[in-house]
N, C-alpha and C positions, 0 to 999 in steps of 0.2 A: 335432300339426298341422304339415304340411309344405307347405301351399299358402298363398301370400299373394296378395292381390287388389290390383292397382294401379288407381288412379283417375286421371282427368284433372281437373286444377284449373287453370284459366286457362292452358291450354297446357302445363302441367307434369304429368308423371306422378309420382304420390305413393303412399305406403303409410302407413296409419294406425299410429301408434306402439303402440297397444294390440295390434295383430296382431303387430308385431315383438317386443314384450315376451313375448307368448305363445310365439312361434316360438323365441326364444332361451332360454326358460325363466327369465326374470327378472320380478320384479314391475314393474308399469307405473310406479309411483312411483320405483323405483330407476332405470329406464331414463330417465325424465324428468329426474332429477337428472344423469345422465351427459350427456344431450343439452344441458341448460342449461350445463354446463361446456364442452362442445364449442362452443356458441354464443358463450360468453364468449371463448374462445380465437380463434374466427373473427373476432370484432369487433376483438380486439387485433391480429390479422394483416391487418386491412382486407379481409377476404373477406365478400361478401354472405351473410348468414345464410340468406336465402331460397333460395340455390342449393343448400342442404343440408337445412335444417329450416324448416318454416313453422308458426308458432304457431297453434293452433286450440283449439276446445272441442267437447265433446259432452255430451249429456244422459245421465246415468246412470239406473239403474232406479228411483231415487227422484225422478227428474225434476230433479236438480240439475245445474247446468252445471259440468263438470269440464275441466281442461286436458289437452291432448294435443298432439302434433306430427304434421304430415303430413311424411313423410320422402321426399326425392327420391332418385334413384339415387345421386347423390354422397353423400348422407347415409347411405344403406344401405352404400355402400362404406366410409365412415368407421366405422360401427358394426361391420361385418364384419371390418375390419382389427384391431379390438380383441378379437375372439373367436378362440379356438383350439379345436382338437379337433373332435369330431363336431358339436357345436352350431354352430361357425363354418362348417363345410363345408355342413351342411344349410341354414343361414340363407342363405349365399351362393348356393347352388343355387336356393333358393326365390325370393329376390328377383330374381335374374337372369332366371329363368323368368317371373316376374310382369311385369317390365318389358318383356321381349321379347314376351309375349302382348299387352300393351297396345299396343306399337308395331305389331304385326301387325293388331290390331283397328282402330287409327287409319288404317293404310294401306288396309285393306279398305273402311273407311267413306268414303275419299276417292275416290268414284266421280264421274266427270264428270256434272254436272247436265245436264238436257236444255235446251240453249240453242244457238242458231245462232251461228256465228262472226260473222255480220253483227250480231247482237244484242249480242255482247260488244264489237265494234268501235264500235257506236253508243254504248253505255254509256261506253266509254273516251273517245270524242270529246266527249260532253256533259260528263263529269267534267273532262276536260282543259281545256275552254273555261272552265268555272266556276273552276278553279284559276288559270288564267292571268289571268282577269278579277279575281280576288281578290289577285293579286300574288305568287302562289307562284313559287318558283324552278324553273328547268328541271329541276334535280335532284329536287325534290319531285314534279314531274309525271312524270318518268321512273320514280320509285319507285312512284307510284300505278299507272302502266301495268303495271309488273312484278307488283305485288301483285294487280291485277285478273286478269291472265292466269293467275297461279298459282291464284287462287281458283276460276276457271272451268275449271281443268285444260287450259289452252291452252299449247302449247309456247312458250317465250319466244324470239322471234327474236334472232339474233346481235347486231344493232345495239343492242337494248335491254340486252344484257349488258355493253356498254361504258359507261364513265362518261359522264354527260350533258354535252353541250357546247352552247353557245348558237350557233345558226345565224342569223347576222345577214342572210342572204340569203333566208330563208323569207318567205312572204307575211304571216306574223304580225308581222314586224318591218319595216314599210315604210321605204324609204330616206329619209333626211333630208338636204336640201341647203339651205344658207343659212338654217337655222332653220325651214324650212317643209317639209312633206311633199311628196315628188315625185309 
């Protein structure tokens, strides 16, 4: 088997440890043991395990829940660095290809939805008003605006790419004199 399938899990691209074990010609339990050792070392080094390996389970043919790991690209890099020879080269080629294919699929799926720029602007304005009324910071409002524009595939204007600053002269912040609004 020289083909691996990458999956998307909560925004992370991962490969099932069972496929990796088959690809590198190791028993799945043997690979799990190695991954658990890697996870122990990662914890000791204060590296987030989930950046490399995500604990999971699957149902086997007898309908029993069995452990496995979902392996990120970083985790595949770590495993590949421990392999040598033909198996190492083939595994590296397969996982790099699988992650690149997943990246291209995600990019192709990110087609702009059918929405008017005015509709996006109205959605941002309503959300902005709610956030301001709720006491959110200008930075949080700015972040929401950027995320909405990205979601709807609208180019982010240059002013939104700068750090948020409070504009005391905008109509949202009326001038105060002598303790009363002017």
